[in-house]
N, C-alpha and C positions, 0 to 999 in steps of 0.2 A: 688922448692917444689917437693918431690918425688910423681912420680904417683903412685896411689894406686893400689894393685895387684888387678886384677879381679877375683873375688869369683864365681866360676859357682856352681850350683845346679841343681837338675834335673828340677826345673823350665826353666831353659836355655836349656835342653835337646830337641834335635829336632829328632825324629825317624821316619822313613818311610820303607816300603818294596818296593824293586826294582828289577826287571831283567834286567835293563840298566847298562851296565859296566860304562858308563860315570858318572852316578850319585852313583856309588860305590866309586870310587878312592878318596882318601882324608878322608874317614870316617871309623867308626870301627865297626865291627861285633857285633850287640847289643845282640844277643844270638849265643850259640853254632848252627852249621849248621848240622842237621843230614839227613841221607838218611833213609828213611823207607819204608818198604814192607811186605807184608803178604805172609806167606807160608801155605800151606794145608798138615796136617798131617792125615794119616788114622790110625786108632786105629786097631792094629791088632787082637783083639779079637771081637769087636763089628762092625768093618767097619765103624763106625762113623768117618766123616771127621772133624778135628778141625782146626780152622784157628788161626794162631799166629802170631802177630805182631812183626816183628824184626826190630832193628835199628843200624846203625853204624854211628860214628860221623865223618864228613868231615873236619870241620874246627872248631877250638874252639872260644868261645866267647872273645871279647876284641881285637882281632888282628887288626892290623891298615892294611887297604885294601890299597896296592899300586898297580900298573899296573899289575905286576905278579899275585899276589893273586885275582885280579878281573878277569884276564883271567881264572884262574882255576876255579872260580865260575861260570863263563858262560859257561866252559865245562860241568859242571855237570847239569846246566840248559838245555842246549842243548841235553844233553843226556836222559833227563826226571827223573834225580836222586832227583832234587829239583824243585821247581816252580820259587823261587825267595829267596831273604834273607832280613832280616831286619838289618838296619844301623843306626848309631847314630853319632853325632858329638862330643859325650863324651866317653872316654873308661871306660867301668864298667866292672869289672871282677868279684869283690866279689857277692855273691849270698846268700840271706837270707836261712838257712838251714831250710827244711821242717820237720816238726814234724806232723805225722800221727796220734798220741795218744791224746786223751782229758786227759787234767792236770787240776787240780782245780786252781781257780784265785778268789781273792776278789777285787771287785771292789767298788768304793765309788762315789757318785754323790749327788751335791747339787740339790734338788728337790724343786723349789719355795724358801722356806727361810730354808728347813730343809736338814741336811745330812743323807743320807741313805746308807747303806752298803748290799752289794750281794756277795754271793757266786755261782760260776758258773764253767763250764768246757770249756775249749776251747784248741785249739792247739797252739796258740800264743796269746801274750798280744793285738796284733792289732786285732786279731779275737774276743778275749774277749770284747774290746771295742764296737765291733759291735753287739755283742749278748746282752750285758747289755743296750746298746742303743735301740735296739728294743724292749726288755721287758719293759723298763721305757716307751717308747711312747705307748705301750699297756695297761699299768697299771696305769698311773699317767696322770694328766691333767694339771701340771704347767710347766713352762720353766724350763729345768735343764741342768746341764753341768756335764760330767763325768770327775772327776778331779784327778783320780789313779785308776791304776791297779796293782796288785802284785801278783806274782805267789806263791802258796803254795806246793812248792815240797815235796813229800811223804806223803801229808795230805790225810785222807780218810773221805769221807763225807758219814754220816749214818742219816737216819731218824727211828724213833721209829715205830715200827709196833704194838704195844702193843694195845690192845682196851680193856682188862679187867685186866690180872694179870700178873705178870712177868713170873709166870711158862708157860705162853701160848705163850711165844715168837716164833715167825717163822723165824726171823732174819731180818736183816738189809739191806739197799740198798746204796751201794758205790756209786752209781751213783748219788745219791741226788734226785732220781725222788720222787715225791708226791705219797703216796698210793691213790687208788681210793676212800677210804672211808672217806674222808673229813680231811685228817691229816692237812691240812693247816688252817682249821677252828677251829681246837681244842685250847681251852684257857688254858689247862693245861699243856702245853709244853713250853720248853725254849731252848735255844741253849747253848751248852756247847762246851768249848774248852779243850780236855784231852789229856794226854800224858800217854801211857801205855806201859808196858813191857809185851810181849806174851812169855809165856813159854810152850813148848812141853812136855807133860807128856810121861815118858818111856813107850813102848811097853811091854807086856808080856815076860819076859826073856830078855829083851834089857839090856845092859850095860850102866851105866850111861854116859861114855865117848862117847857112839854111839848117843846119844840124841842130837839133834840140840840145838845150843847155843839160849838163850833167845834174842829175838829181839825188838827193840822199834820203835814205831809208834805214830803218831800224828792224832788226829781225830776230827772231828766237828760233834756233834751228836745233834740232836733234840729230846728230851724227857722230861719227867716229872722232874728229879732228877738226881743226879750222881748215885746213886745205879742202878737205872734203865738204866743208859747209860752204866755201866758196864756191866751189863746184855745183853745189845742191842749188845755191841763189842764182849763180848764172844760168843753170838749165830753167829754172823757173821763171826768170825774167825772159827769156827767151822764147821758152813756151806760151807765155801769157802773151807777149808782143806780137808772136806769130798768128795767135788765134785772132787777136783785135784786127790785125792787118787783113786777115782772110775774112773776116766780117765786114770790113770796110772796103774789101775789093781793091787792095792796093799793095805795094812791095811792103815786104817785111824787112825790118832792120835788123841788125845783129847788135847785141849790146854786151859790154864789158864791165866787169865788176872789181873795183878796188876797195879792199876792206880797210876802213880808216880806224877802227877799234874792235877789239874780239875779246872775250873774257867767258870763262866757264860762268853757267849761271845755275843758280840753287835751285832746284825744282823737284817736286815729286812727282807731278804727271800733268800732261796735257790732256785736258777732258776732251772727250771724241767730239769731233764736230756733230755728229748726228744726235749724241745726247743734248747739246746745247739747241740743236734746231727744234726740238721737242717742244721748247719753251717759247719759241718764237712767235711774236704776234703779228699777224700781217694786217695791212691797211685796207679797210672798207671804202671802196670807191662808189661815191654817189654823185649824181650829176644834178646840179642847181638849176632852176629855170632862169 
């Protein structure tokens, strides 16, 4: 009978930090080893001293630590470049890619005996599960299980900011954050999934070939009806483009919206943007020599 091949997972991994050469040999570097230091620079105009963290890589992660490498590591420890290293009994080289932008996700959960669907923003699927779990724990009372999370690339989440008439639109909120006037409590709104083609109108005197080509976008809009949803999208697009034009110090274009598909979208809630941001990880910038 053939012996079964041993399958190792992270559950079998043993990691620890050490400065002891004997405990390094035969292991793998769990992470890349970096030397870090701080340099002070004086602003020539203001005289203000600015501290900048600099870093350089000494050893790449995943390297097998033999006697020679262990000696090199200990040399840097003795020089004060590093205090210790993290080692592992497993060679792990691949690293999850970090995304520092919030992207829309849908998450479904069975809460009690009912299935609920949420939209939220997160930097990864794993983070999306954390966000929706936190939200459900605060908003519901039954046992639950989050059973699916799906990215919605390129989808823009908007809420209706109308309170009286379409002509009084002030714009939408791509972050999905509820408005302070009780948007979530309104009974005259529904969720819609809309595909739209955005067309830029020519500027005065501009040739047609110089006008940007139409672009297609998907939207999730919470509003009263499809006509109102179109007005929300149009207001949001023109608001965003006007702001961008002001930043670039150029003339703002006007955009028209044509709906190519629209249908009701079954959704329990849009998790507020501020709730999602609480989980956002920010990028730490260091300067390499």
